[in-house]
C-alpha positions in Angstrom: 97.2 61.6 93.5 95.1 61.4 97.3 94.0 58.2 98.3 90.0 58.4 99.1 90.4 54.3 100.8 89.1 54.5 104.4 89.6 51.1 105.8 92.1 50.8 108.3 95.8 48.8 108.5 94.3 47.4 111.9 91.1 48.3 113.8 90.2 46.9 117.6 87.2 45.3 118.2 85.5 48.2 119.7 85.9 50.0 116.9 83.5 51.8 115.1 83.7 53.9 112.3 82.2 57.7 111.8 81.8 60.1 108.7 83.1 62.2 110.7 86.6 60.0 111.6 86.7 59.7 107.0 86.4 63.8 107.4 89.5 64.1 109.3 91.4 61.4 107.0 90.8 63.3 104.2 91.9 67.1 105.6 94.8 65.5 106.9 95.8 63.7 103.3 94.5 66.8 101.2 97.2 69.1 104.0 100.1 68.3 101.7 98.4 69.1 98.5 97.4 72.5 99.9 100.7 72.8 101.9 103.4 71.5 99.6 106.7 71.7 101.5 108.0 74.5 99.0 111.4 76.2 99.9 109.6 79.1 101.5 108.7 77.1 104.9 112.6 76.6 105.1 113.4 80.4 104.3 116.4 79.6 102.2 117.9 83.5 101.6 118.6 82.4 97.8 115.1 82.3 96.9 114.1 85.0 98.6 113.9 88.3 96.8 113.3 92.2 97.3 111.5 93.7 94.5 114.8 95.5 93.2 116.3 92.0 92.2 113.0 90.8 90.7 113.3 88.9 86.7 110.9 87.4 84.8 109.9 84.4 85.0 111.5 83.1 88.0 110.0 81.7 90.6 111.0 83.3 94.6 109.7 84.4 97.6 109.1 88.2 98.5 108.8 89.4 102.1 106.8 92.5 102.2 104.1 94.8 102.9 100.3 94.3 102.1 98.9 98.0 101.5 95.6 97.0 99.8 93.6 94.1 98.7 90.7 94.2 96.4 88.6 92.0 94.1 88.9 93.0 90.4 85.9 93.3 88.1 87.4 90.2 86.4 86.8 88.4 89.4 91.0 88.5 90.4 92.3 89.3 93.4 95.1 92.0 93.4 97.2 92.1 96.3 99.1 96.0 96.4 102.7 95.2 98.0 105.3 96.9 98.8 109.1 96.5 100.2 110.6 99.9 100.0 113.0 99.0 96.9 112.4 100.2 93.3 111.6 97.2 90.8 114.3 97.2 88.1 113.4 99.2 84.8 111.9 97.0 82.5 112.2 96.5 78.3 110.3 99.1 76.3 108.3 97.4 73.6 105.7 100.1 72.7 105.0 101.0 69.0 104.9 104.6 68.4 102.3 104.6 65.4 100.1 103.0 68.1 99.8 105.3 70.6 97.2 107.2 68.7 95.2 104.0 67.9 95.6 102.0 71.5 97.8 104.2 74.4 100.2 103.1 76.7 98.4 101.6 79.7 99.2 103.3 82.8 98.7 100.8 85.2 98.9 96.9 84.9 95.0 96.6 86.9 92.1 97.1 84.8 90.8 100.2 86.6 93.1 102.5 88.8 92.6 103.1 92.5 90.7 105.3 93.9 92.2 108.2 95.1 91.4 107.7 98.9 93.2 104.9 98.0 95.7 105.8 96.2 96.5 108.8 98.7 97.5 105.9 101.5 100.3 104.4 99.4 103.9 105.1 100.0 105.5 108.0 97.6 109.2 106.3 97.4 109.5 102.6 96.4 107.4 100.5 93.6 103.7 99.5 94.9 103.8 95.7 92.8 100.2 94.4 91.8 100.4 90.9 92.6 97.8 88.9 91.0 95.8 85.8 91.9 92.6 83.8 90.5 91.6 82.4 93.6 90.5 83.3 97.1 92.6 82.3 100.3 91.5 83.0 103.8 94.3 85.2 104.2 92.4 87.9 102.2 90.2 88.4 105.1 93.1 89.4 107.2 94.6 91.5 105.2 91.2 93.1 103.8 90.6 94.6 107.5 94.4 95.7 108.6 97.7 96.2 106.8 100.5 92.9 107.2 103.5 92.2 106.5 103.5 88.7 104.6 105.9 86.4 103.1 104.9 85.9 99.3 106.0 81.8 98.6 106.8 80.7 95.1 105.8 83.4 93.0 106.5 84.8 89.7 106.8 88.2 87.3 106.6 89.2 84.7 106.7 92.0 82.0 103.6 93.1 81.0 103.4 96.3 78.7 106.7 97.8 80.3 105.3 97.2 83.7 106.3 94.5 86.5 103.3 92.2 87.5 103.2 89.7 90.1 101.4 86.4 89.7 100.4 83.7 92.4 101.1 79.6 91.3 99.1 76.7 92.1 101.6 76.2 94.7 101.8 79.6 95.8 101.5 80.7 99.6 100.9 83.6 101.5 102.3 83.8 105.3 101.5 86.5 107.4 104.6 87.9 109.6 104.8 90.4 112.7 106.6 93.5 112.7 109.3 91.5 115.2 110.1 89.0 112.4 113.7 89.3 111.1 113.3 89.5 107.6 110.6 92.5 108.3 113.1 94.5 110.3 115.7 93.6 107.3 113.2 95.5 105.0 112.8 98.7 107.3 116.3 99.0 107.7 116.9 99.3 104.4 114.1 101.5 103.6 115.2 103.9 106.7 118.8 104.0 105.0 117.6 104.9 101.8 114.9 107.3 103.4 118.0 109.3 105.2 119.5 110.1 102.1 119.6 113.1 99.9 118.8 111.2 96.9 116.4 108.6 98.1 113.5 109.6 95.8 115.7 109.2 92.6 115.6 105.9 91.5 117.5 103.4 92.4 118.7 102.2 89.6 118.9 106.3 88.1 122.9 107.7 88.7 123.0 110.2 91.3 125.4 112.4 89.5 123.5 115.6 87.7 123.6 115.3 83.9 126.0 118.4 82.0 123.6 118.4 79.3 120.9 119.3 81.1 119.8 122.5 82.4 116.6 122.5 85.2 115.2 125.5 87.2 114.8 124.9 90.7 118.3 123.4 90.9 117.9 123.6 94.9 114.5 121.5 95.1 114.9 118.0 96.5 113.4 115.6 93.7 109.6 114.6 94.0 108.2 110.9 92.8 105.2 110.9 90.6 102.9 109.5 93.4 103.9 112.1 95.2 102.6 114.4 92.6 99.6 112.3 92.0 98.9 112.2 95.8 99.6 116.5 96.1 96.7 117.9 97.8 96.9 120.9 94.9 95.5 119.9 91.3 98.2 122.8 90.2 101.6 122.3 91.5 105.3 122.5 90.3 107.9 120.1 91.4 110.9 118.3 90.2 111.0 115.0 89.1 113.6 112.3 87.1 111.2 110.3 84.8 111.5 108.2 82.2 109.9 109.0 78.2 107.6 105.8 77.4 106.3 107.5 74.8 105.1 110.4 73.2 102.2 111.3 70.7 102.3 112.5 68.0 105.6 111.3 67.8 106.2 112.1 64.0 108.7 114.9 63.5 106.6 116.9 61.4 103.9 117.3 63.8 106.1 118.3 66.4 107.6 120.7 64.5 103.5 122.3 64.2 103.5 122.6 67.9 105.4 126.3 67.8 101.5 127.4 66.0 100.3 126.4 69.9 97.6 124.5 67.1 98.7 120.9 68.8 99.9 119.3 72.2 102.5 117.0 72.6 101.7 114.0 75.1 104.4 112.3 76.9 104.0 109.1 78.9 106.3 109.9 81.8 107.4 106.9 84.7 109.4 106.3 87.7 109.1 103.7 89.9 106.3 104.7 91.8 103.7 105.3 89.1 103.2 106.2 85.4 101.0 109.1 83.9 100.6 111.3 80.8 102.4 114.4 80.3 100.7 117.5 78.2 102.9 119.8 76.6 101.3 123.4 75.4 102.0 126.0 73.4 105.2 128.0 75.2 106.2 125.2 77.0 106.6 122.7 74.1 
């Protein structure tokens, strides 16, 4: 509980208290309320995670680049953050019989990003959405430019098989310089990943080719779904490594009728960068 008493312990004969003095005292008392001594200010490494290490319902610090900030129609603020790594695969809880009524969502936010914003996001590494129900002064800076920042004391959970970050009442945002040690460490990790031939494959995948599959364009490198979404041409061919999240129709008897060419199969595919609907038509089935 914060004291509201302004009576001093000691006072000089000539002292005359003012309303301005009381306001300063109130601000000083409220400092610890709004800036608690959470571990992020100490910088303990055991509480600092990368996106590839996050877990559901845990509290941690995240050093990341804030790529975009916007206000959702619901009034929430959404931070689009990235550190060059992939979030872990989530547990799939899709009910196949519900795909016809309620298709699996493609993104955690209500509305997709405009294409001009989407094309500015990295094509390798997960862009996590972090939601906040309150405005903070750091948003003013983050709306004007791209910054690295430390999100202190945040949490994550899984919704519809997607990771969703949230700011807690005790969460804080600290803007960082490009020379900060944690920032340099993240950039080195990403540069090391980018230098390999398999950097576009999900970090959680096996980098050995499967013996039970055969694909065209064997010599072509892998492309992420984000690269496809932001491709300058609407129609293009690419090879990618994805996970099938859902399919519609899901009944075998309905799939069999695809041979007549009267139906198409809708697949919900995802990799660490995006989730899309892919349609298989006629002969392609």
